[in-house]
All heavy atoms as TSV, in Angstrom:
chain	resi	resn	atom	element	x	y	z
A	1	MET	N	N	122.305	-80.528	12.176
A	1	MET	CA	C	121.308	-80.028	13.043
A	1	MET	C	C	120.608	-78.906	12.231
A	1	MET	O	O	121.275	-78.004	11.658
A	1	MET	CB	C	121.924	-79.385	14.329
A	1	MET	CG	C	121.003	-78.808	15.223
A	1	MET	SD	S	121.707	-78.148	16.707
A	1	MET	CE	C	121.862	-79.537	17.780
A	2	LYS	N	N	119.217	-78.855	12.270
A	2	LYS	CA	C	118.547	-77.893	11.482
A	2	LYS	C	C	118.231	-76.749	12.413
A	2	LYS	O	O	117.914	-76.922	13.521
A	2	LYS	CB	C	117.198	-78.502	11.007
A	2	LYS	CG	C	117.364	-79.582	9.969
A	2	LYS	CD	C	115.985	-79.991	9.414
A	2	LYS	CE	C	116.143	-80.975	8.384
A	2	LYS	NZ	N	114.877	-81.503	7.918
A	3	PRO	N	N	118.195	-75.521	11.850
A	3	PRO	CA	C	117.832	-74.417	12.726
A	3	PRO	C	C	116.417	-74.519	13.018
A	3	PRO	O	O	115.517	-74.898	12.227
A	3	PRO	CB	C	118.116	-73.241	11.826
A	3	PRO	CG	C	118.344	-73.652	10.376
A	3	PRO	CD	C	118.683	-75.138	10.521
A	4	THR	N	N	116.110	-74.063	14.204
A	4	THR	CA	C	114.596	-73.991	14.547
A	4	THR	C	C	114.144	-72.527	14.736
A	4	THR	O	O	114.960	-71.739	15.012
A	4	THR	CB	C	114.484	-74.848	15.965
A	4	THR	OG1	O	115.135	-74.205	16.860
A	4	THR	CG2	C	114.832	-76.192	15.816
A	5	LYS	N	N	112.853	-72.378	14.535
A	5	LYS	CA	C	112.367	-71.023	14.700
A	5	LYS	C	C	111.542	-71.014	16.003
A	5	LYS	O	O	110.522	-71.843	16.120
A	5	LYS	CB	C	111.402	-70.710	13.473
A	5	LYS	CG	C	110.847	-69.288	13.527
A	5	LYS	CD	C	110.094	-68.939	12.264
A	5	LYS	CE	C	109.432	-67.565	12.456
A	5	LYS	NZ	N	108.687	-67.185	11.259
A	6	ASP	N	N	111.737	-70.002	16.826
A	6	ASP	CA	C	110.957	-69.980	17.969
A	6	ASP	C	C	109.636	-69.257	17.621
A	6	ASP	O	O	109.540	-68.391	16.916
A	6	ASP	CB	C	111.761	-69.087	18.997
A	6	ASP	CG	C	111.046	-69.125	20.455
A	6	ASP	OD1	O	110.239	-69.984	20.645
A	6	ASP	OD2	O	111.562	-68.287	21.149
A	7	ASP	N	N	108.510	-69.818	18.277
A	7	ASP	CA	C	107.178	-69.286	18.068
A	7	ASP	C	C	107.068	-67.936	18.592
A	7	ASP	O	O	106.051	-67.130	18.186
A	7	ASP	CB	C	106.083	-70.374	18.548
A	7	ASP	CG	C	106.031	-71.594	17.722
A	7	ASP	OD1	O	106.564	-71.450	16.533
A	7	ASP	OD2	O	105.735	-72.557	18.275
A	8	THR	N	N	107.763	-67.557	19.630
A	8	THR	CA	C	107.509	-66.306	20.219
A	8	THR	C	C	108.396	-65.140	19.533
A	8	THR	O	O	109.450	-65.457	19.051
A	8	THR	CB	C	107.879	-66.308	21.700
A	8	THR	OG1	O	109.264	-66.673	21.945
A	8	THR	CG2	C	106.905	-67.304	22.449
A	9	HIS	N	N	107.930	-64.050	19.507
A	9	HIS	CA	C	108.657	-62.942	18.871
A	9	HIS	C	C	109.029	-61.960	19.973
A	9	HIS	O	O	108.282	-61.501	20.700
A	9	HIS	CB	C	107.787	-62.194	17.885
A	9	HIS	CG	C	107.418	-63.155	16.687
A	9	HIS	ND1	N	108.294	-63.526	15.748
A	9	HIS	CD2	C	106.251	-63.753	16.412
A	9	HIS	CE1	C	107.722	-64.225	14.814
A	9	HIS	NE2	N	106.402	-64.506	15.328
A	10	ALA	N	N	110.251	-61.548	19.925
A	10	ALA	CA	C	110.867	-60.717	20.996
A	10	ALA	C	C	110.139	-59.325	20.940
A	10	ALA	O	O	109.877	-58.738	22.108
A	10	ALA	CB	C	112.467	-60.574	20.756
A	11	ILE	N	N	109.808	-58.670	19.848
A	11	ILE	CA	C	109.341	-57.499	19.893
A	11	ILE	C	C	107.794	-57.464	20.412
A	11	ILE	O	O	107.407	-56.610	21.200
A	11	ILE	CB	C	109.214	-56.822	18.445
A	11	ILE	CG1	C	108.758	-55.411	18.389
A	11	ILE	CG2	C	108.259	-57.546	17.448
A	11	ILE	CD1	C	109.919	-54.500	18.897
A	12	VAL	N	N	107.078	-58.517	20.238
A	12	VAL	CA	C	105.732	-58.786	20.778
A	12	VAL	C	C	105.842	-58.889	22.318
A	12	VAL	O	O	105.032	-58.240	23.034
A	12	VAL	CB	C	104.991	-59.963	20.156
A	12	VAL	CG1	C	103.711	-60.133	20.904
A	12	VAL	CG2	C	104.762	-59.659	18.663
A	13	GLU	N	N	106.796	-59.601	22.722
A	13	GLU	CA	C	106.974	-59.716	24.152
A	13	GLU	C	C	107.544	-58.509	24.909
A	13	GLU	O	O	107.054	-58.037	25.899
A	13	GLU	CB	C	107.992	-60.857	24.563
A	13	GLU	CG	C	107.551	-62.200	24.211
A	13	GLU	CD	C	108.520	-63.251	24.597
A	13	GLU	OE1	O	109.588	-63.011	25.289
A	13	GLU	OE2	O	108.414	-64.342	23.958
A	14	LEU	N	N	108.335	-57.623	24.154
A	14	LEU	CA	C	108.757	-56.433	24.700
A	14	LEU	C	C	107.535	-55.403	24.814
A	14	LEU	O	O	107.382	-54.750	25.885
A	14	LEU	CB	C	109.831	-55.724	23.771
A	14	LEU	CG	C	110.278	-54.368	24.086
A	14	LEU	CD1	C	111.037	-54.385	25.407
A	14	LEU	CD2	C	111.166	-53.812	22.992
A	15	LEU	N	N	106.694	-55.378	23.725
A	15	LEU	CA	C	105.634	-54.518	23.756
A	15	LEU	C	C	104.689	-54.814	24.904
A	15	LEU	O	O	103.993	-53.994	25.641
A	15	LEU	CB	C	104.815	-54.432	22.480
A	15	LEU	CG	C	105.604	-53.619	21.384
A	15	LEU	CD1	C	104.805	-53.835	20.028
A	15	LEU	CD2	C	105.658	-52.258	21.693
A	16	ASP	N	N	104.415	-56.163	25.157
A	16	ASP	CA	C	103.557	-56.724	26.179
A	16	ASP	C	C	104.062	-56.300	27.568
A	16	ASP	O	O	103.290	-55.848	28.294
A	16	ASP	CB	C	103.521	-58.352	26.063
A	16	ASP	CG	C	102.544	-58.743	27.071
A	16	ASP	OD1	O	101.470	-58.334	27.179
A	16	ASP	OD2	O	102.891	-59.815	27.792
A	17	VAL	N	N	105.349	-56.356	27.820
A	17	VAL	CA	C	105.886	-55.870	29.023
A	17	VAL	C	C	105.835	-54.413	29.287
A	17	VAL	O	O	105.458	-53.967	30.258
A	17	VAL	CB	C	107.389	-56.447	29.138
A	17	VAL	CG1	C	108.012	-55.774	30.442
A	17	VAL	CG2	C	107.413	-57.955	29.313
A	18	LEU	N	N	106.061	-53.684	28.084
A	18	LEU	CA	C	105.901	-52.228	28.227
A	18	LEU	C	C	104.642	-51.798	28.605
A	18	LEU	O	O	104.269	-50.947	29.444
A	18	LEU	CB	C	106.452	-51.504	26.997
A	18	LEU	CG	C	107.955	-51.371	26.777
A	18	LEU	CD1	C	108.271	-50.857	25.381
A	18	LEU	CD2	C	108.557	-50.653	27.853
A	19	LEU	N	N	103.644	-52.401	27.894
A	19	LEU	CA	C	102.244	-51.899	28.203
A	19	LEU	C	C	101.660	-52.450	29.561
A	19	LEU	O	O	100.952	-51.721	30.332
A	19	LEU	CB	C	101.266	-52.451	27.083
A	19	LEU	CG	C	101.549	-51.858	25.659
A	19	LEU	CD1	C	100.673	-52.506	24.683
A	19	LEU	CD2	C	101.282	-50.328	25.745
A	20	ARG	N	N	102.097	-53.588	29.995
A	20	ARG	CA	C	101.685	-54.109	31.323
A	20	ARG	C	C	102.423	-53.439	32.513
A	20	ARG	O	O	101.765	-53.104	33.505
A	20	ARG	CB	C	101.871	-55.653	31.233
A	20	ARG	CG	C	101.230	-56.277	32.443
A	20	ARG	CD	C	101.468	-57.815	32.522
A	20	ARG	NE	N	102.843	-58.137	32.403
A	20	ARG	CZ	C	103.496	-58.812	31.407
A	20	ARG	NH1	N	102.760	-59.347	30.460
A	20	ARG	NH2	N	104.738	-59.143	31.460
A	21	GLU	N	N	103.698	-53.556	32.401
A	21	GLU	CA	C	104.505	-52.965	33.579
A	21	GLU	C	C	104.887	-51.554	33.369
A	21	GLU	O	O	105.015	-50.693	34.380
A	21	GLU	CB	C	105.874	-53.817	33.695
A	21	GLU	CG	C	105.540	-55.335	33.780
A	21	GLU	CD	C	104.896	-55.587	35.137
A	21	GLU	OE1	O	105.183	-55.005	36.054
A	21	GLU	OE2	O	104.123	-56.707	35.187
A	22	GLY	N	N	105.207	-51.023	32.185
A	22	GLY	CA	C	105.565	-49.670	31.970
A	22	GLY	C	C	107.065	-49.507	32.088
A	22	GLY	O	O	107.811	-50.321	32.579
A	23	ALA	N	N	107.567	-48.377	31.622
A	23	ALA	CA	C	108.973	-48.062	31.727
A	23	ALA	C	C	108.943	-46.494	31.751
A	23	ALA	O	O	108.226	-45.679	31.118
A	23	ALA	CB	C	109.745	-48.603	30.486
A	24	VAL	N	N	110.056	-45.986	32.348
A	24	VAL	CA	C	110.341	-44.556	32.402
A	24	VAL	C	C	111.772	-44.368	31.753
A	24	VAL	O	O	112.692	-45.070	32.096
A	24	VAL	CB	C	110.399	-43.950	33.795
A	24	VAL	CG1	C	110.765	-42.516	33.732
A	24	VAL	CG2	C	109.006	-44.101	34.369
A	25	ILE	N	N	111.861	-43.485	30.701
A	25	ILE	CA	C	112.968	-43.270	30.021
A	25	ILE	C	C	113.407	-41.806	30.356
A	25	ILE	O	O	112.557	-40.789	30.264
A	25	ILE	CB	C	112.879	-43.365	28.526
A	25	ILE	CG1	C	112.500	-44.856	28.278
A	25	ILE	CG2	C	114.236	-43.011	27.778
A	25	ILE	CD1	C	112.099	-45.068	26.815
A	26	GLN	N	N	114.636	-41.587	30.773
A	26	GLN	CA	C	115.057	-40.249	31.091
A	26	GLN	C	C	116.419	-40.065	30.461
A	26	GLN	O	O	117.300	-40.811	30.450
A	26	GLN	CB	C	115.297	-40.178	32.736
A	26	GLN	CG	C	115.668	-38.695	33.059
A	26	GLN	CD	C	115.591	-38.534	34.587
A	26	GLN	OE1	O	115.096	-39.362	35.296
A	26	GLN	NE2	N	116.163	-37.444	35.037
A	27	ALA	N	N	116.520	-38.796	29.881
A	27	ALA	CA	C	117.830	-38.376	29.119
A	27	ALA	C	C	118.090	-36.855	29.473
A	27	ALA	O	O	117.301	-36.105	29.582
A	27	ALA	CB	C	117.559	-38.671	27.674
A	28	ASP	N	N	119.299	-36.647	29.693
A	28	ASP	CA	C	119.819	-35.214	29.813
A	28	ASP	C	C	120.816	-35.044	28.565
A	28	ASP	O	O	121.708	-35.736	28.424
A	28	ASP	CB	C	120.538	-35.042	31.067
A	28	ASP	CG	C	119.702	-35.127	32.242
A	28	ASP	OD1	O	118.493	-34.662	32.098
A	28	ASP	OD2	O	120.058	-35.656	33.223
A	29	VAL	N	N	120.593	-33.986	27.779
A	29	VAL	CA	C	121.326	-33.626	26.672
A	29	VAL	C	C	121.884	-32.150	26.677
A	29	VAL	O	O	121.086	-31.273	27.025
A	29	VAL	CB	C	120.417	-33.814	25.419
A	29	VAL	CG1	C	121.314	-33.451	24.166
A	29	VAL	CG2	C	119.826	-35.204	25.352
A	30	VAL	N	N	123.176	-31.977	26.421
A	30	VAL	CA	C	123.642	-30.669	26.429
A	30	VAL	C	C	124.278	-30.515	25.080
A	30	VAL	O	O	125.076	-31.350	24.584
A	30	VAL	CB	C	124.887	-30.529	27.517
A	30	VAL	CG1	C	125.427	-29.214	27.452
A	30	VAL	CG2	C	124.212	-30.802	28.866
A	31	VAL	N	N	123.827	-29.367	24.425
A	31	VAL	CA	C	124.340	-29.193	23.063
A	31	VAL	C	C	125.502	-28.074	23.280
A	31	VAL	O	O	125.334	-26.966	23.856
A	31	VAL	CB	C	123.203	-28.528	22.224
A	31	VAL	CG1	C	123.729	-28.106	20.828
A	31	VAL	CG2	C	122.100	-29.533	21.996
A	32	THR	N	N	126.672	-28.460	22.710
A	32	THR	CA	C	127.777	-27.577	22.814
A	32	THR	C	C	128.383	-27.237	21.499
A	32	THR	O	O	128.313	-28.098	20.607
A	32	THR	CB	C	128.908	-28.201	23.703
A	32	THR	OG1	O	129.313	-29.414	23.055
A	32	THR	CG2	C	128.400	-28.496	25.150
A	33	VAL	N	N	128.932	-26.155	21.391
A	33	VAL	CA	C	129.656	-25.622	20.213
A	33	VAL	C	C	131.043	-25.136	20.661
A	33	VAL	O	O	130.990	-24.197	21.545
A	33	VAL	CB	C	128.939	-24.697	19.331
A	33	VAL	CG1	C	129.822	-24.181	18.197
A	33	VAL	CG2	C	127.541	-25.174	18.897
A	34	ALA	N	N	132.093	-25.680	20.194
A	34	ALA	CA	C	133.529	-25.396	20.587
A	34	ALA	C	C	133.571	-25.253	22.138
A	34	ALA	O	O	134.153	-24.479	22.732
A	34	ALA	CB	C	133.723	-23.837	19.983
A	35	ASP	N	N	133.139	-26.403	22.703
A	35	ASP	CA	C	133.359	-26.549	24.136
A	35	ASP	C	C	132.528	-25.590	24.890
A	35	ASP	O	O	132.883	-25.402	26.083
A	35	ASP	CB	C	134.773	-26.699	24.578
A	35	ASP	CG	C	135.412	-28.047	24.085
A	35	ASP	OD1	O	134.709	-28.997	23.865
A	35	ASP	OD2	O	136.653	-28.043	23.941
A	36	ILE	N	N	131.515	-24.933	24.347
A	36	ILE	CA	C	130.813	-23.939	25.110
A	36	ILE	C	C	129.427	-24.560	25.063
A	36	ILE	O	O	128.673	-24.610	24.125
A	36	ILE	CB	C	130.825	-22.606	24.471
A	36	ILE	CG1	C	132.204	-22.070	24.356
A	36	ILE	CG2	C	129.762	-21.546	25.174
A	36	ILE	CD1	C	132.310	-20.735	23.580
A	37	PRO	N	N	128.783	-24.905	26.309
A	37	PRO	CA	C	127.395	-25.432	26.300
A	37	PRO	C	C	126.459	-24.309	26.029
A	37	PRO	O	O	126.370	-23.183	26.632
A	37	PRO	CB	C	127.289	-25.850	27.807
A	37	PRO	CG	C	128.382	-25.207	28.631
A	37	PRO	CD	C	129.448	-24.824	27.668
A	38	LEU	N	N	125.590	-24.646	25.097
A	38	LEU	CA	C	124.588	-23.674	24.610
A	38	LEU	C	C	123.127	-23.988	25.184
A	38	LEU	O	O	122.427	-23.001	25.513
A	38	LEU	CB	C	124.562	-23.558	23.078
A	38	LEU	CG	C	125.857	-23.133	22.444
A	38	LEU	CD1	C	125.718	-23.187	20.907
A	38	LEU	CD2	C	126.223	-21.719	22.839
A	39	ILE	N	N	122.757	-25.114	24.933
A	39	ILE	CA	C	121.511	-25.635	25.386
A	39	ILE	C	C	121.457	-26.834	26.208
A	39	ILE	O	O	122.207	-27.818	25.942
A	39	ILE	CB	C	120.595	-25.915	24.146
A	39	ILE	CG1	C	120.455	-24.735	23.199
A	39	ILE	CG2	C	119.251	-26.324	24.402
A	39	ILE	CD1	C	119.841	-24.971	21.907
A	40	GLY	N	N	120.628	-26.836	27.289
A	40	GLY	CA	C	120.461	-28.003	28.067
A	40	GLY	C	C	118.973	-28.569	27.907
A	40	GLY	O	O	118.046	-27.722	28.077
A	41	ILE	N	N	118.912	-29.847	27.763
A	41	ILE	CA	C	117.515	-30.480	27.606
A	41	ILE	C	C	117.445	-31.579	28.505
A	41	ILE	O	O	118.303	-32.400	28.616
A	41	ILE	CB	C	117.408	-30.844	26.157
A	41	ILE	CG1	C	117.573	-29.700	25.208
A	41	ILE	CG2	C	115.937	-31.502	25.880
A	41	ILE	CD1	C	117.701	-30.204	23.746
A	42	SER	N	N	116.389	-31.567	29.315
A	42	SER	CA	C	116.105	-32.683	30.215
A	42	SER	C	C	114.796	-33.362	29.729
A	42	SER	O	O	113.701	-32.682	29.675
A	42	SER	CB	C	115.930	-32.311	31.619
A	42	SER	OG	O	115.608	-33.223	32.387
A	43	LEU	N	N	114.830	-34.654	29.322
A	43	LEU	CA	C	113.606	-35.340	28.807
A	43	LEU	C	C	113.276	-36.501	29.699
A	43	LEU	O	O	114.140	-37.196	30.227
A	43	LEU	CB	C	114.001	-35.890	27.473
A	43	LEU	CG	C	114.502	-34.954	26.375
A	43	LEU	CD1	C	114.992	-35.607	25.224
A	43	LEU	CD2	C	113.287	-33.965	25.958
A	44	ARG	N	N	112.103	-36.660	29.882
A	44	ARG	CA	C	111.526	-37.812	30.561
A	44	ARG	C	C	110.223	-38.280	29.895
A	44	ARG	O	O	109.354	-37.531	29.627
A	44	ARG	CB	C	111.152	-37.489	31.998
A	44	ARG	CG	C	110.612	-38.628	32.767
A	44	ARG	CD	C	110.303	-38.279	34.300
A	44	ARG	NE	N	111.595	-38.199	34.988
A	44	ARG	CZ	C	111.614	-37.936	36.281
A	44	ARG	NH1	N	110.536	-37.917	36.996
A	44	ARG	NH2	N	112.817	-37.831	36.871
A	45	ALA	N	N	110.114	-39.566	29.676
A	45	ALA	CA	C	108.930	-40.182	29.037
A	45	ALA	C	C	108.451	-41.428	29.773
A	45	ALA	O	O	109.382	-42.213	30.243
A	45	ALA	CB	C	109.265	-40.553	27.544
A	46	ALA	N	N	107.247	-41.480	30.038
A	46	ALA	CA	C	106.678	-42.665	30.696
A	46	ALA	C	C	105.896	-43.423	29.597
A	46	ALA	O	O	105.013	-42.900	29.005
A	46	ALA	CB	C	105.656	-42.240	31.850
A	47	ILE	N	N	106.295	-44.678	29.462
A	47	ILE	CA	C	105.593	-45.516	28.509
A	47	ILE	C	C	104.832	-46.697	29.127
A	47	ILE	O	O	105.564	-47.459	29.940
A	47	ILE	CB	C	106.617	-46.118	27.514
A	47	ILE	CG1	C	107.293	-44.879	26.817
A	47	ILE	CG2	C	105.863	-47.100	26.431
A	47	ILE	CD1	C	108.495	-45.345	26.050
A	48	ALA	N	N	103.543	-46.746	28.938
A	48	ALA	CA	C	102.817	-47.828	29.572
A	48	ALA	C	C	101.304	-47.823	29.063
A	48	ALA	O	O	100.899	-46.956	28.357
A	48	ALA	CB	C	102.704	-47.624	31.154
A	49	GLY	N	N	100.715	-48.829	29.265
A	49	GLY	CA	C	99.374	-48.960	28.884
A	49	GLY	C	C	98.422	-48.064	29.843
A	49	GLY	O	O	98.844	-47.656	30.984
A	50	MET	N	N	97.169	-47.739	29.363
A	50	MET	CA	C	96.383	-46.714	30.090
A	50	MET	C	C	96.011	-47.305	31.481
A	50	MET	O	O	95.939	-46.606	32.384
A	50	MET	CB	C	95.162	-46.485	29.348
A	50	MET	CG	C	95.401	-45.285	28.350
A	50	MET	SD	S	96.189	-43.749	28.833
A	50	MET	CE	C	94.991	-43.242	29.970
A	51	THR	N	N	95.906	-48.590	31.625
A	51	THR	CA	C	95.567	-49.347	32.875
A	51	THR	C	C	96.661	-48.991	33.876
A	51	THR	O	O	96.392	-48.658	34.985
A	51	THR	CB	C	95.307	-50.815	32.706
A	51	THR	OG1	O	94.225	-50.917	31.839
A	51	THR	CG2	C	94.889	-51.464	33.991
A	52	THR	N	N	97.816	-49.253	33.459
A	52	THR	CA	C	99.033	-49.069	34.257
A	52	THR	C	C	99.175	-47.608	34.650
A	52	THR	O	O	99.475	-47.219	35.794
A	52	THR	CB	C	100.224	-49.528	33.539
A	52	THR	OG1	O	100.094	-50.952	33.186
A	52	THR	CG2	C	101.458	-49.436	34.475
A	53	MET	N	N	98.933	-46.669	33.617
A	53	MET	CA	C	99.119	-45.192	33.949
A	53	MET	C	C	98.149	-44.794	34.973
A	53	MET	O	O	98.496	-44.127	35.908
A	53	MET	CB	C	98.856	-44.513	32.711
A	53	MET	CG	C	99.986	-44.573	31.662
A	53	MET	SD	S	101.370	-43.650	32.022
A	53	MET	CE	C	102.084	-43.233	30.464
A	54	THR	N	N	96.891	-45.269	34.910
A	54	THR	CA	C	95.865	-44.805	35.830
A	54	THR	C	C	96.135	-45.441	37.225
A	54	THR	O	O	95.732	-44.806	38.246
A	54	THR	CB	C	94.414	-45.098	35.446
A	54	THR	OG1	O	94.328	-46.538	35.036
A	54	THR	CG2	C	94.150	-44.201	34.145
A	55	GLU	N	N	96.764	-46.677	37.272
A	55	GLU	CA	C	97.065	-47.226	38.593
A	55	GLU	C	C	98.115	-46.366	39.299
A	55	GLU	O	O	98.166	-46.396	40.607
A	55	GLU	CB	C	97.638	-48.580	38.364
A	55	GLU	CG	C	96.584	-49.616	37.986
A	55	GLU	CD	C	97.143	-51.101	37.706
A	55	GLU	OE1	O	98.387	-51.281	37.857
A	55	GLU	OE2	O	96.431	-51.947	37.377
A	56	TYR	N	N	99.017	-45.755	38.576
A	56	TYR	CA	C	100.015	-44.890	39.194
A	56	TYR	C	C	99.614	-43.427	39.308
A	56	TYR	O	O	100.312	-42.508	39.582
A	56	TYR	CB	C	101.279	-44.933	38.495
A	56	TYR	CG	C	102.018	-46.274	38.670
A	56	TYR	CD1	C	101.960	-47.374	37.712
A	56	TYR	CD2	C	102.804	-46.466	39.789
A	56	TYR	CE1	C	102.552	-48.681	37.880
A	56	TYR	CE2	C	103.510	-47.649	39.972
A	56	TYR	CZ	C	103.320	-48.687	39.152
A	56	TYR	OH	O	104.006	-49.816	39.349
A	57	GLY	N	N	98.224	-43.064	38.911
A	57	GLY	CA	C	97.694	-41.784	39.170
A	57	GLY	C	C	98.059	-40.827	38.036
A	57	GLY	O	O	97.909	-39.720	38.160
A	58	LEU	N	N	98.485	-41.248	36.844
A	58	LEU	CA	C	98.717	-40.516	35.712
A	58	LEU	C	C	97.541	-40.622	34.681
A	58	LEU	O	O	97.048	-41.606	34.575
A	58	LEU	CB	C	99.972	-41.050	35.004
A	58	LEU	CG	C	101.242	-41.107	35.892
A	58	LEU	CD1	C	102.448	-41.765	35.067
A	58	LEU	CD2	C	101.627	-39.697	36.140
A	59	PHE	N	N	97.233	-39.522	34.195
A	59	PHE	CA	C	96.118	-39.424	33.097
A	59	PHE	C	C	94.719	-39.673	33.645
A	59	PHE	O	O	93.858	-40.158	33.061
A	59	PHE	CB	C	96.379	-40.250	31.911
A	59	PHE	CG	C	97.650	-39.725	31.101
A	59	PHE	CD1	C	98.792	-40.512	31.146
A	59	PHE	CD2	C	97.534	-38.535	30.430
A	59	PHE	CE1	C	99.922	-40.110	30.394
A	59	PHE	CE2	C	98.616	-38.142	29.742
A	59	PHE	CZ	C	99.820	-38.862	29.655
A	60	ASN	N	N	94.529	-39.538	35.048
A	60	ASN	CA	C	93.188	-39.971	35.584
A	60	ASN	C	C	92.162	-38.988	35.110
A	60	ASN	O	O	91.050	-39.501	34.638
A	60	ASN	CB	C	93.227	-39.793	37.067
A	60	ASN	CG	C	93.966	-41.004	37.717
A	60	ASN	OD1	O	94.070	-42.004	37.158
A	60	ASN	ND2	N	94.484	-40.754	38.917
A	61	GLU	N	N	92.323	-37.721	35.021
A	61	GLU	CA	C	91.309	-36.719	34.492
A	61	GLU	C	C	91.077	-37.110	33.045
A	61	GLU	O	O	89.946	-37.037	32.583
A	61	GLU	CB	C	91.757	-35.304	34.616
A	61	GLU	CG	C	91.616	-34.829	36.123
A	61	GLU	CD	C	91.995	-33.382	36.137
A	61	GLU	OE1	O	91.802	-32.625	35.198
A	61	GLU	OE2	O	92.614	-32.945	37.193
A	62	TRP	N	N	92.064	-37.206	32.231
A	62	TRP	CA	C	91.900	-37.495	30.749
A	62	TRP	C	C	91.166	-38.796	30.570
A	62	TRP	O	O	90.229	-38.737	29.701
A	62	TRP	CB	C	93.285	-37.661	30.225
A	62	TRP	CG	C	93.311	-37.848	28.577
A	62	TRP	CD1	C	93.334	-36.810	27.724
A	62	TRP	CD2	C	93.210	-39.068	27.903
A	62	TRP	NE1	N	93.188	-37.421	26.470
A	62	TRP	CE2	C	93.144	-38.689	26.642
A	62	TRP	CE3	C	93.186	-40.364	28.350
A	62	TRP	CZ2	C	93.050	-39.719	25.677
A	62	TRP	CZ3	C	93.108	-41.420	27.391
A	62	TRP	CH2	C	93.039	-41.005	26.048
A	63	ASP	N	N	91.533	-39.777	31.391
A	63	ASP	CA	C	90.832	-41.088	31.133
A	63	ASP	C	C	89.283	-40.952	31.573
A	63	ASP	O	O	88.444	-41.534	30.784
A	63	ASP	CB	C	91.457	-42.154	31.974
A	63	ASP	CG	C	90.953	-43.522	31.846
A	63	ASP	OD1	O	90.868	-43.945	30.645
A	63	ASP	OD2	O	90.628	-44.206	32.826
A	64	ALA	N	N	89.030	-40.198	32.682
A	64	ALA	CA	C	87.582	-40.131	33.153
A	64	ALA	C	C	86.866	-39.350	32.072
A	64	ALA	O	O	85.714	-39.568	31.722
A	64	ALA	CB	C	87.518	-39.428	34.467
A	65	THR	N	N	87.436	-38.224	31.468
A	65	THR	CA	C	86.813	-37.428	30.440
A	65	THR	C	C	86.469	-38.226	29.270
A	65	THR	O	O	85.457	-38.101	28.677
A	65	THR	CB	C	87.652	-36.189	30.173
A	65	THR	OG1	O	87.923	-35.389	31.374
A	65	THR	CG2	C	87.055	-35.292	29.197
A	66	HIS	N	N	87.433	-39.041	28.696
A	66	HIS	CA	C	87.165	-39.731	27.559
A	66	HIS	C	C	86.290	-40.923	27.783
A	66	HIS	O	O	85.636	-41.465	26.715
A	66	HIS	CB	C	88.505	-40.135	26.980
A	66	HIS	CG	C	89.269	-39.012	26.323
A	66	HIS	ND1	N	89.847	-37.988	27.008
A	66	HIS	CD2	C	89.349	-38.595	24.972
A	66	HIS	CE1	C	90.318	-37.165	26.127
A	66	HIS	NE2	N	90.061	-37.470	24.929
A	67	ARG	N	N	86.208	-41.465	28.893
A	67	ARG	CA	C	85.302	-42.513	29.126
A	67	ARG	C	C	83.746	-42.067	29.165
A	67	ARG	O	O	82.934	-42.872	28.854
A	67	ARG	CB	C	85.559	-43.242	30.487
A	67	ARG	CG	C	86.815	-44.139	30.342
A	67	ARG	CD	C	87.019	-44.887	31.645
A	67	ARG	NE	N	88.262	-45.562	31.619
A	67	ARG	CZ	C	88.504	-46.881	31.294
A	67	ARG	NH1	N	87.445	-47.586	30.966
A	67	ARG	NH2	N	89.706	-47.379	31.313
A	68	GLU	N	N	83.531	-40.819	29.538
A	68	GLU	CA	C	82.185	-40.241	29.622
A	68	GLU	C	C	81.652	-40.074	28.295
A	68	GLU	O	O	80.433	-39.984	28.071
A	68	GLU	CB	C	82.235	-38.797	30.310
A	68	GLU	CG	C	82.552	-39.031	31.868
A	68	GLU	CD	C	82.637	-37.719	32.498
A	68	GLU	OE1	O	82.586	-36.633	31.812
A	68	GLU	OE2	O	82.891	-37.772	33.662
A	69	ARG	N	N	82.430	-39.907	27.272
A	69	ARG	CA	C	81.924	-39.633	25.870
A	69	ARG	C	C	81.201	-40.799	25.309
A	69	ARG	O	O	81.219	-41.815	25.318
A	69	ARG	CB	C	83.167	-39.311	25.025
A	69	ARG	CG	C	83.825	-38.040	25.206
A	69	ARG	CD	C	84.807	-37.705	24.236
A	69	ARG	NE	N	85.477	-36.459	24.681
A	69	ARG	CZ	C	86.429	-35.971	24.017
A	69	ARG	NH1	N	86.947	-36.608	22.874
A	69	ARG	NH2	N	87.086	-34.847	24.435
């Protein structure tokens, strides 16, 4: 049996879904030294295409400003 190569690429499909549907990534990080918490960091990132972002009410002002140019 010969190996076959699929015509679709996983990374392209992943990017397509991210831009079309979007994703929210959230992380909480605590930096400790000798079991003593020093810094707490809360991170949140929204990844999506501009069309998806504006549908959810994000970056509306920015989008309108840049479309006027």
